[in-house]
C-alpha positions as CSV (number, residue, x, y, z in Angstrom):
1,M,32.8,14.6,240.6
2,I,35.1,14.1,237.9
3,T,37.8,16.6,238.1
4,M,40.7,17.9,235.3
5,S,44.0,17.4,236.3
6,L,46.6,20.9,236.4
7,N,48.5,18.9,234.1
8,E,45.2,17.7,231.8
9,K,43.7,22.3,232.0
10,I,47.0,22.7,230.1
11,D,47.0,20.5,227.2
12,N,43.6,21.1,226.3
13,L,43.6,25.1,226.6
14,S,47.0,24.7,224.1
15,N,44.5,22.6,221.7
16,L,42.3,25.8,222.5
17,V,46.0,28.2,221.8
18,V,46.7,26.4,218.4
19,S,42.8,25.8,216.8
20,K,42.5,29.9,217.4
21,Y,45.5,30.9,216.1
22,T,45.7,27.9,212.5
23,E,42.1,28.5,212.6
24,E,41.3,32.2,213.0
25,G,44.8,33.7,212.5
26,V,44.5,35.2,216.3
27,P,48.1,35.8,217.9
28,L,49.1,32.7,220.5
29,N,49.7,35.9,223.1
30,E,46.7,37.4,222.8
31,T,44.4,33.3,223.5
32,I,47.4,33.0,226.1
33,S,46.8,36.4,227.8
34,K,42.9,35.7,227.7
35,I,43.0,32.3,228.6
36,A,45.3,33.1,231.8
37,E,42.9,36.3,233.1
38,S,39.8,34.2,233.3
39,E,41.9,31.2,234.7
40,H,44.1,33.5,236.9
41,F,46.6,31.8,236.0
42,N,50.3,32.3,237.7
43,E,53.2,32.6,236.0
44,N,54.3,29.3,236.0
45,H,51.0,28.1,234.3
46,I,51.5,30.7,231.8
47,A,54.6,29.2,231.0
48,R,54.0,26.0,230.8
49,L,50.3,27.3,228.6
50,V,53.5,28.8,226.0
51,E,55.2,26.4,225.7
52,M,52.7,23.8,225.6
53,S,51.4,25.7,222.5
54,N,54.3,27.2,220.7
55,K,55.1,23.1,220.2
56,K,51.3,22.4,219.7
57,T,51.9,25.3,216.9
58,F,55.2,23.6,214.8
59,L,54.5,20.3,214.9
60,R,51.1,21.6,213.4
61,V,52.4,24.8,211.0
62,F,55.7,22.6,210.2
63,P,56.3,21.6,207.3
64,E,53.8,24.3,205.3
65,K,55.1,26.8,207.7
66,H,58.8,27.1,208.3
67,S,57.9,30.2,211.4
68,F,55.6,31.7,213.0
69,D,55.6,34.3,216.6
70,V,55.9,32.7,219.2
71,A,54.2,33.0,222.8
72,S,56.5,35.1,225.0
73,V,55.3,34.6,229.0
74,P,57.1,38.5,228.7
75,A,54.7,39.8,226.6
76,V,51.4,37.7,228.3
77,M,52.6,39.1,231.1
78,E,52.5,42.4,230.2
79,T,48.3,42.7,229.1
80,L,47.2,41.2,233.2
81,P,48.5,43.9,235.4
82,Y,47.2,41.6,238.2
83,L,50.5,39.2,237.8
84,I,52.7,42.5,238.0
85,Q,52.5,43.2,241.1
86,Y,52.6,39.2,242.8
87,P,53.6,36.6,239.5
88,Y,53.6,33.6,241.8
89,G,50.6,34.9,243.3
90,C,48.9,36.6,246.6
91,V,51.3,36.6,249.1
């Protein structure tokens, strides 16, 4: 069985985030929140996904758009109650 590394997984998921934004207009934070919840990501994983998604979105929309609502870790974290108490995983 071939498994994907975490880096590959986050890279693939960031492509999904960008596609949802550019093709359907879904805010980055919304898609990242749903992914983080379904994948049981901790704060570090979310930060990596946010960073990669923002970078890829910029590269996809520039130069047509000079600005967009970037994703942010705090905004995503607010939507995930399980991370408020244990942001880096269970103790």
